[in-house]
MARDO-226676 format. One record per residue (C-alpha): x, y, z. Coordinates in steps of 0.1 Angstrom, whole numbers, plus 5000, padded with zeros to 4 digits. Each point is the difference from the previous one (the first is absolute). Layout:
<loros>
XYZ
...
</loros>
This chain:
<loros>
502952934959
498850335015
503050015025
502749924975
502949775003
502150225023
497350095024
498949635001
503549895009
500150265028
496649885014
501049634995
503150045019
498350205028
497349745005
502049825027
499650305021
496250014998
499449645012
500949805031
501449664999
500449834967
496950164984
502050244978
501849714983
496749844992
498650324985
503350054980
499949644986
496350054990
500850334983
503149864983
497949714987
497350244986
502650214983
501849704985
503150085019
500249665016
499549734973
498049695002
502849755002
501550185031
496649955017
499849644990
503549935012
499150155034
496849805001
501649674993
503350075019
498950155033
496149974995
499950375004
496350095004
500350364990
501449894966
496949784997
497850305005
502050214976
500149764971
496550104990
501150364998
502749974975
498650154967
498749764974
500950014963
497750204979
499449764971
497449755006
501549664994
503050085021
497850175026
497849695004
503049765001
501850215026
497050035021
499349645001
503749925007
499950245030
496849855013
501449654998
503250125018
497850135029
498149685002
503149805000
501350215028
496849945019
500249634995
503650005013
498850135033
498749665010
503549925012
499750255029
497950055031
496550135001
500850365008
502550034972
497549834976
497450265009
502350294995
501349874967
496449944989
499250355009
503050124980
499049804970
496450145003
501350344999
502449944971
497149854980
497850315008
502950224988
500449794969
496350024992
500050385003
503150024978
498449784975
496950224999
497549785020
497850195024
499249665018
502849775012
497649705000
499350054964
503750034993
500649675018
497249834979
501750144968
503449895009
498849655011
498149974967
503150094981
502149755019
497649724993
499050114965
501749724983
498449745024
496650104987
500849884966
501749675008
502149835026
503650085003
502449694999
503649955007
501849674990
503249895016
501249664987
497149775004
498150225025
497350244990
498650265025
496850194989
498550305016
496450064992
496950185014
497049795009
496350084997
500050185034
502950224989
502549815023
503549924988
500749644996
503549844996
500049664982
503249794999
500549704977
502949784991
499749834966
496350074999
499449855035
498850255026
502050055031
498750165034
502950245001
503250124984
502849755008
502650155023
502849984973
498150214976
498450245025
503050245000
500250034962
499550374992
497349954975
497949785023
500750235030
498850304980
496749814991
499549895038
500750375011
497650124974
497349785014
</loros>
């Protein structure tokens, strides 16, 4: 704000001359995210399309809505997006997993600061509590034909997935129903 739009554009354009390598592009991306120039969907597309780690770090910098219900929902959605990205790194080698885990940690720290939390760990606890809030009241069930899959939390706080067909318990979700979107969502949530 003190620079003004015209001076900021000049400084932003000259940033590539002040850094070596690709460091200027990273700084520009973070500045564009904080100013709302690059939108959330663009960052999400880059995260899922090319697994762009700087987009992961920048997602937490995009400004949040000011009104409280939307702010909380958007914050939780971004947190879950970052965690989903982190789970997706299991398909890669250990070095890439470590670098993507670091990118997610930085993205969560950025999101925590944007959401007004001084401590990222308290932010994580808040998001995990919000995500599992409905499980505290009662188990969540999905029924497909004669198969019922129930997600609950046991006395130790561990998630449990129960599968039953016509009231009879099964050890696992049958292969045919395993790929149904509603059951996949419940298994991913666990």
